[in-house]
N, C-alpha and C positions, 0 to 999 in steps of 0.2 A: 360203446362208442368211445374213441380216444378223445381225451380232453385236450383242448387247444385254445388258443386265443380266440378262435371263432365261437367257441361254446361258453366261455366264461369271461366276464368283464369284471375286473377288480373295482371295488368301490374305493373312493378316496379314503386314505387312512384316517382323516379327521372325522369321517362319518361312521367309523367302526363301532364305537360304543358310546353310551351316554356320557355327557361331559363329566358328571360326578365321578365316574369310574377312573378317570385319568388323574384325579386329584388325591387318590388314596396313597398315603405314605410316600416314602422316598425310594421306591423300588426303581432300579436295583441298587443296593448299597454294598454289594459284594459280587464276586465273579459268578457267572452263570455257566453251568456245565451242560454242554450239548452232546448227548450220547448218540453215537452212530452204531447201530446194531450189526455191523459188518466189519470185516477187515478193511484196512486202508485200500483205496483204489477203485471202489465201486461208485455208482452214481450218488448215493446219499453222502458218502464221504467226500467226494469231489465237490458237490454242491455246498456242503457245510464249510469246507475249507476256503471256498471262493467267497461266500457271503460273510463269514465270521469277522474278517478285519473291519468291514464297513459296519457290521452290527455292533462291534465293540466301540467304534467311534460314536455311533448314534445313541447307544445306551449309556456311554460314559463309564462302563465297567467291562472288564475282560470277559469274553465268551471263550470257553475252553472246550475244544473237541476231544471227546474220549471215545475210543473204539472199544465196544464190548461185543465181540463176535460170538456166534455159536447158536446151534439149534434153529437154524433158518431165520434168525433175527429175534427169536423169543427171549433169549437171555438179556440182551440189551433193552428190549421193549419192556420186559417185566420189571427191570430196574426203574424205569420211568413210571410205570403204572403204580409201583409200590412206593415211590418217592414222596416226600412231603409236598403237598400241593401249594407251593409258595412262589413258583415261577423261577426257581433257581436250578431246576433240573428239567431239561427239555429233550425231546427226541427229534432228530432229523432222520426220518425213515423213508425207505422206499415202500412200495405197495406190499412188500413182503411182511411188514409188521402187522398188516391187516389179514393177509392171506394165510400165513403159516399156522396160526391158531385154529383156523377152520379145518385143517387137515388132521387134527388130533381129537381123540376121544378118551377121556373128557377134555374139553378145551381148557387151556391154562388160564385164559381170561377172554373176555369179550372186548375186542379192540374199540368198537364204536361206543360201547358203554363205559369203557375205562379211561378213555383219552379225550381231551378237548383239543381241537385244531386251532392253532394260532394263525396259520396260513398254509394253503397249498401253494408252495413257492413256484414250482415248475413241474412240467411233465417231461418224460424222457422216452423215446422209442426204444424198443428192444429189437435185436438183430440176430441173425444166424450167421456164424462165421466158421470157417475151416482153415486149415493151414494152406499156405500158398501152393504147396505141392500136393494137395489132396486130389484124389481121382475125380472128384466132382468140381468142375470148373464153372458150372451154372446151377441154378436152382432145379431145373429140369433134370440135370444129371444127378443132383443130390437125391431127388425123389427116386430115381432108378437105382441108385447105389444102395439106399436103405431098403427098398422093396426087394432087391435081389440078394441081399446079404442074409446069411443064416440068422435066425432069431437070437437077439442079445449079443451078437458078435460085434456090433458097433457101439461104442461108448459115447455118450454126450455128457458134457459137464455143465453145471449150473452153479449159481451163487449159494445154493443150500437146499436141503429137503424142505418141501412145503412152500418154497418161494415161487414167484411167477415164472422165473426162468426154468425151474423144475416143471412147472405147468406147461411151459412152452414145448418141451419134449413130450410130456405126457399127453397133451392135447394133440400134438402131431401124430403120435402113435394111435390115439383113439380115433381120429378122423381118417387117417390113411390106412389103418389096419396093419400097421407095422409094429415091430418090437425092438426097441433099442434099450441099452442098459444105462441107467442114470447113475452118475457119479457126482456126489454132493461136495461142495467146497464151502469155505467160510467167506464167500464173496466172489465177485466176478474176476477180480484180478488174479487170484491163485488158480482159478479154473482156466483162465487164458494162458497162464504160464505153463500149465500141464498140457494144454493144446499145442503150444509151441514145442513142448518136449515130446509130443507123440503119445502121451498117456491116454488121451481121449481123442476122438476123431472129429468132433464138432462141439461147439459151445453155443448155447442160447445165452446171449450176453446183452448188457446194457451198452448203448452206443458210446457214451463218454469213456467207459473203461476200455473199449475195443478200438476207439478212434485212432490212437497213436500207432497201434500195430497195423491197422488198415492203411494208414498213410505211409508207413514204413514198407509196406508190401510184404510183410511176413504173414499176414492173415488175409484171407479173401472174404469179402462181404457178399454173401449169397442172397440174402433176403432181409426185408424188414418185416416185423411181426405185426405192425399196425396196418389198417386197411389201405392207406394211400402211400404212394411213393414219397420219399423225402426229397425236399428241394436240393439238399446237399449231395444227394446220390440219385439223380433222376434215372439213371440207367439200371438201378437195382430194383427188381420186382418185389411186390408184396407177396406174402404167403397166400393171401386171399385170392389174388388174381391168377395164381399159378395153377390151381386145380379146383374143380367144383366141390370136391370133398372138404376143402378148407374155407368154404364160404363164411363160416362163423368164427374164423380165426382172427383174434384181435387181442394182443397182449402188449402191455406197456407198463411203465412205472411212473413214479413221481418222486419229488423231493418235498416232503410234507413235514412241517414243524408242529409238534404236538407237546402237550403238557398233561399232567394228571387231571382227571375230570373235574375235581373240586377246586382247581386253581381259580382264584378270583379274577374278575374282569380287568382290574388294574394291571397286573402283570401280563395277562394275555394281550391287552391292548398295547403295552409297551413292546412286547416281543413281536407282535404283528407289525407295528410301525417300523421297528428296526429291521425285520426280515424283508418286508416289502420295500423299505427305503434302500436297503442294500441291493436287492435284486434289480431295482430300477436305476441304480447308480450307473451312469453310462459305461464306465470301465468294467464294472462287475457284470452288467448285462451283456456287454460285448463278449466277455470271456465265457459266460454261460452259453450263449448262442453258438459260439465257435465250437463248443464241445457237444452240441446237439440238444441242449435244454430249450424247451419252449416255456418262457416265463408266463406264469398265470397270476399269482399274487392275489388270492381270494381273501375275503373277509373271514373271520372265524365262523360265522354262521354258515356261509357257503361251504367252507371246508368241512364242517361237521356234516352237512347234508351230503356232500360228495362221499365222505368216508362211509356213512350209513348206506348209501345207494350202492357203492362198489362192493361193500361187504355182502349185501344181499345177493348181488349178481354172482359173485364168485362162490358164495355158499352153494348156489344152485349148480354151477358148473362143476365144482369139486364133487358134489354128491353124484352128479351125472357120470363123471369119470370114475367114481368109486375110489377116489384117492384117499388113503389114510397113511399117515407118516408117524413112525415111532421115533421120536426125538429124545 
């Protein structure tokens, strides 16, 4: 089920942790590095750069965004997993940081066991886009286009192997009995650039990365990958409603702020308060919503539970699809 404001109610920041946890030390007394495990331009990078100015103000120390792309988010995520658990290295990740390790054997790390959530800041719907001049003008025409094309003759781009956008195409092929060729990129933005250049015929993308191209009319939005239509695009169908074979199709992402598992309550509480305070700031919230983010702002405890639950769900789906990725 897609997480939304209907499903999660954020607790007040003051109720987050025991009072004693907030009195520990003078954290932060130096800049905080926020690692984004993708190239600039995708949802986690956009979310990070929107909330960081207000987080810097609330923490009283600079928060510096650092992009470490590669291996479907594993390079950047592993850097956080292996960092000193002192609150000075954090991850702003999409759902990919949880999903990509599940596609490998052996797994490089267990996300839920290796990371502690400061807050699930927001969720983001995924979409299917094609070039404005593509043969498929509607989702129904896209279904026919893929079904009638020779196997592997159509390429789709994603933000990287093992990411949920890779799963978007893999699940489509699994449910529809089709076969497209996956082309992995280091984020949604470079995938969309190659779609515009004609190197791929479709991209399963996060909405914030694609929104500008959709507004400019250079890309056509064919479908949303979550079960319900989006208020901002009420005319665009969901995958699920378009064909009975896609009844279980539901793919979305998040902007989730995490730290190494052993990070103490004090820094986790400060990071939570700063992230939630930034997301709820009227100007910041308006910008996030304009780009398609649904602000959630969970407590750390709720975020940990969501991460563990989603990891179990996607582990089952990945095994069902037989997806293994050599990164």
